[in-house]
N, C-alpha and C positions, 0 to 999 in steps of 0.2 A: 504493500498499500506506501500513495505517496505520503509524506507528512502537510505539505503546503503546495496546495493548487495557488496561485496568483493569476488573475483573470486582469489583464492589464500591462503592457507591454514599455510603460512611458518611463516615465522619473522615479516616480514613485515605488512604481511596478519595480523595478531593476534596484532600486536601493533597499529593498524589504526582501529580495533576492541574496543578494548580499550579504546582509546582514543577519540573514536562514541561514545562509550556507558556510557564516562564520562558525558556528555552533554545530556542525554538520549535520544539520536539519535537510533531508532529501527534498529540493523543490520545485517545481514547475510550473514557467511559465507562458501562460496562454496568450499570444497578441494576435487579433483577427487580423492585423494589416500584412500583408507578406513581407514589406519593407518598410523601412521606419521611417516616420516623417521625417521631412525635408523642410517645411515650415517653422518661420522662427517666430513661437507666439512669446518667451520668452527669452531676455536679451542679458540675465548674467545674473551672479549667485550673489544674495546678500551677507553679512556677519556670522549669522550664527551654520550656513550651509557651508561656506566657508571652514569653519570651524568643525563644523561635519566631518567633512572632507579631508582635513587635516589629523583628524581623530582615527582614522583609518587609512592615515596612509597617503592619501590619495590627491591631494593640497597637487602634489609638484605635477600630479600627469592636466591637471585644469589648470595650474598656473601657464604654460608651455603656449595653452590655445586661448588664453584671455588676458586681460588688459585691469590695471588699478584703474579703479577711477577713488579722488577724495572729493566727491562733489555735495552742490546741497541741491534739493528741488527734490527730493525721493516723495515729500509729504504733499499732497496737493501741487504739486509744482509749485511752489513758494523758495526761491532762491533764496538761501542763507548758507553762509561759510559751514564744511564739513566739519561738526561737534570736536573740541579737541576732548579728553578724558575718560576714550569710552572704555567699559572695562571689558575688553577684549588686545590680543597682540594682532589681530589680523581687522584694524581701524580703517578698512577697503570697502568697497563696491568692486566683483569679480567680473567685467564684462565678458561675458560666453554666449555663443548663441544653441538656443536648444536643442539643434540636432548636433552639434559637438557633443553637451551637456549629456545626453540622453546616449549615443556612443559610447563617451567613456565609461559609464554608467552598466551600460551593458556588457562591455566589456571585461569589467569588475564582476560582475557578476558568474559569467561566462568561466571568468580565471577562475574559481571557485569554485567551480560544478554546476552551475545550474544548470537545468536543463530549459533549452527558450524555443518555443515550437511556435513559429510564426504561419500566420494563414489560420491560424484554428481559433476559432469564437465558441466561445459559452452563450449559449442559446438557452437552456434549461439547468434545473439541477433539485436536489433533494436530499436531506440532511437526516440522521437517525442518531441515536448514543451514542457511536462508536464512526459514525464518519458522517461524510459529505459525499454523493454521487455528482458528479459535472456532464451535463448533456450537449457534445459538441455537437456544432453545426451539420455536420457530415459523417451524424447519426454514433459516433465513439460517446463510449460512457470510462469517465474515471474516476479512481475514486481516494480521498485522500482522509485525511485526520481533518485539517483547518481546511476553509477556502476564503481569500482573501479578495473583497474584491476593489483593485484601483482599475477601473476603468473609465474614470472621465462621467464627469458631469451628467451623461445621458446614462450613468452607470446600469448594466443589467444585472447584474448582482443585487444590486440596493432595488430593485425592481420586484425581484423574484421572493426576497425578503418580505413585501409590499411594506419596508419603512418611508416611513413622512418624510416627502423633502420641503416642510414648507419653506415659503419667505416671499422675494419682491420679484415678479415675473419681469423680465427685461421691458424697460423703456427706452432706449438708447440702443443702438447697433453702429460697430464700425466696419470696414472694411480692410482687409490685410492683403498686400498683396508685392510680389518680388517683378519688379520690371525693369528695362533701360529709357533711358532719356536722351530725348535729343539737343536739351536745352542745355547754356552753358552751366555748369558749376556753381559758377561766383551770381550768376542771378537767379539760379536754382534757391543756392544758399538764403540770397538776401528775401526774396518771396516768403521762403518758408520761414524764416524769423519774424516778419512781420504777422505774418498770420497767426503764428502761435504766440504774439501778444494778447489776443483775446482767444486764440481756440487750443485749449494747451490739446484736448484728444486727438489733433491732425500732426502728422510729421510727415519728411523725406527727408532721406538719408541714403550715403551710399553704403552697400555693403561689400565690394571690393568686385572684381571679375566686369565692373562696367552698372552691375545692376545697383538697383536703388531698392528701401525699401520703404514701402507707403502705407500708412493707417492714416485715414481719413474716414471722416462721422458718414454713416449710412444715411440716404433720403427718410428709411423709415424701417419697422423691424422687420426681418422677413418672416412670411407664415411657415418657411422652413429652415429653419436656419443651417440645416444642414447641406444644402444647395450653396455653392459656392457662386460668388460674383465673378460675373464677365470683366470683361476687361474695360471692354465701353461704358459698362455700369460706374468703375473705378474712374474712367478720363473724365464721367458727366459730372459726378463730384469732385474732383479736383478742380474743373470751371467755377463752380458755383464756388467756390470758396476761397480763390487766388486767380479766376478767369483766365484759366490758360491749362492745358492737359498737359504742358512742359514738355511735348510728342513723344510722353509713352509709348510704348510697343516693347513686341517678346515678352508679353507676362507669363511667371509661373506661376506656381503654389498661390492659387488666389485663395480664401476663405474670408470667413467671417465670425465676429466674436460679440457678444451684449451685455449688458451690466444686470445681467438676473444677480440675485443676489439670495440664497439660499443654504440651511443648515439642515443634515439629518436630524433626526428624532434621537437616532439610538445609533454609535456605533457599531452595535454585535447583536447578532439573536443566534446564540446559540455560538454550533461551530463554524458559525461564516463572520468577517469582521469587511468593513469599509475604512478605506483609506483614502485620501488625496481628494479628487475632484468628484470622486464618487462620494465620498462625506461634508464637502462644504463648496460651493462657487459662489464668486463673489466678481467685482470689476477687477481688472488689470493693473488700477492707480496703485503705485507705489512698488508693481512687482514684486508680487507677494505670494502667487499663488503655487507656480513650482518649489520655492523654499518651503512655502508651509507643506506640500506633500512629501518631501521631501523628508522631514523632518519628523512626520506621523511616522515614517516610516522608524526612522529612525530610535524613534519611541517603542514603536510597536514591536520591532526587531528580536531583541533581546528577551521580552517580556514572551511572547510565542513559543522560542523557541525555550525556555522557562518549561513551558505550560510541557511541551511535548518531551522535553529533556527528564520531564519526571520532579522536576527540582520546585520548582516555582510554588509561595508561599500563597497561601490562599487567598486571592482576588487581585493577585498583583493584575493577570490578563486585563481585570475588568476597572485595574487603576489606567489604562490607555488611553477609552475612552472618559474618565473620570479627567485625567489629563490631559488630555486634545482637544477636548471637545470646547472646555470653554475658550480654549487660545484660540479656536476659527473661529468660536462667537468674538472677540474680541477685535479679530482680523475684520469680519461685517462688518463690525461696527466702526471702525475706524475706515473703510472703503465708502461705505455709506458718508463717513462725516465730510471724504475726500470730495466725494462726490455732489455733495452741499457745493464747497468750499470753491467748486470748479463751476460752478453755474455764474452767468452773464446777469442776473435778477439785482438789483439795487441791496434786498438784505443778505444776502450771501455773497455779496463781495462786500458789503459794509464788515460783513466777519470776520472775512479774507485779510482785509485790510486789519482788522486789529491785531489777525492772529499773527501776522508779519510782523508787526511793533512785540509781540510778546517773546517769537522768537529771535529777537535781538539779545533776551538773556539764554546763556548758555543754557544754562539749569532744563528750561524751556525745549528751544535746539537740539539738545540731546537726550531728548525724553520722547519727544515726537518719531527720531529719527531711531532712538534703540527699539520703539515700538513694530515701525517698518523693517528694521533687519532682526528680529526675535530676539536681538540680546537682551530688554527686559526681561523677557517669559520665566517666568519662576512658578514651581506647581505647592501648594500647603501641604508639606509634610509636618505638622505639628511646630508649637514650642520648640522653643530650641537655641542654636546657633544661630547668627546672622543671616551665617553661610547657606543653610538650611534650604532647602529647595530651590537655590542659585545652581543655574549652569558656574563650573568653576574654568573662568578663562584660562591658556594657556600658563604656564608659569616656568622660567628658566630655574634647570637643577645643577647642582656639581657636577650629575653627571650628564646632562642632554637637555631632554624638556619634559614636561608631563604628555603634553598629548603624544609625543615618541611611543611611550609604553601603554598607549591605548590602541594599540591596532588588532591586535586580535578581539576589542569586541566585549571583552570582561570587566567585573567589576576590581576596584582599584584600592586601595590602601595606601596614601602616600604617607609614611613615618616616619614623622621628623627626630622623633626621641628616638627610637632602634630599640624600644623594649615593648613594642604589642605584635598581636601575632593573630594571625586568621585561619590557625589550626582545624580545622573540618570543614572547612571551607574555600582551601586552599587550588580544587577544582572548579572554584568559580569568582574568586576573587585573588587578584596578583597583589601581593605584597611590597611594595614598594620603598623602601629607607634610604632616604636621600634628604637633604636641606636645601631651600628655597629664603632668597633673601625676598622675595617679594609675595610671602606667603606668610601674616600674623596669626599661626593656629598649628597649637603640637600638631595634629594629625587630622587628616581628613577623609571618609571613607564615602568612594562614587560608585555612582550606577558604572553599567557599560556605555550611557549615556552622558556619561559627564557631570547627571546633577548630584551632587551633593546630601547626601543624607542622614551622614553625621559627622560632628567636629569635636575633638577633647584632645582628653590622654590616660582617662581611664578606659585600663584591659574589661573589667567587669560593666563597664556602662557599652562598651564596643561590642562586646557578648552579647548583652542584649539586644542590640541595633540589629548585628545582624543575619537573624532570622526572619526579617520582618521586609528585608528585599531580597534573600539569596537562599533563604529553605533554612531545611533542618540539615543541621553538620553531619557530613559521610561518614561513617564507621571508621574510613579507612586512614 
């Protein structure tokens, strides 16, 4: 029997597959499309996703293909300097097209042994006490212990589970495509800059090989969002906003997207779970979509592996929804707020001007960017040390870096005292005895996703905390 079937081979599904394979879980990824998508929906990785890649030893692969940016304007397009003193060793945005991110994550999953089946569409399924039966479009049936739907906003898995997806239907739509332009680059840049003074949802920019990425507001929401726009439709909308179509021709990868905002009523039904856009959709303001899905997978992977491995504490798997659904709800609120601030009506514009003034304060600017980049995410683990529930940034140790010690996806005790022990949990928790000038705590216990679940120096207190996250000690 397969351990986990993942429906959907996008960034969320591939990140989850890689995380599960770190723990020896047998994974099959089912992707409907025969070839990876070349549509550039996402333009980069935010700080927390950059940290995630570093924690798994993947960051160098991404840096080769990306470009670092320290630019403001990520919150509702309000241009302010990149904030100082962010609590991270990676204080930048990594510009990298989504097809490259998709490819790198798929390569990682395959390297670790995930089985990736392209051209395989899940169309039905059922579950019982022992597992899940997945039905494919070609009539094949697969049996697994768990199924995770990472199959996008129109998720088949979510519909099969009859999980509600309440929220707001799309009221605005944008057309997206790649094409060549005959207009001179200087003229194109000048016209686009002028339009973007009032239309932040409009954009045309070079992406290499003589091609340009075009994003332009549609006239109305399409009856069927799955039907791509035509080149003539995009050219007409360009004329509406600029008075010219820039001589657009040789179009490819045309698509459309809207501002629907929805959140699944639950993330789990028995042995079936949801992650990424299958669990939440929202407008692309702030560029959080891909990042939110990757971070879902990072939270879920080790917990599902623990359940399959037989050492998960009670309710560990349920903590995935308890932790990640509120994060998604906050992202939905943030994108709704940004949408209002981008309205051209007098009221929202007045609020926008006021917020722009407030963002002159470093603390306000940093707070809003930390929301967008997920640096500010923390989970409620109860009372205790101020680090509790927060992810720990990468810190320099005398013998390397913290994130270098997390590549295997296990828990980690960073022990500056040299007096502590994880005997009984050594098969799940690495014990790193080292010191850091950047860490003002004797020792800290981190989950595989880097969030702190204990801090202190008392061995008895540590022994009381370990079972809550890493299960009963092994007899060995």
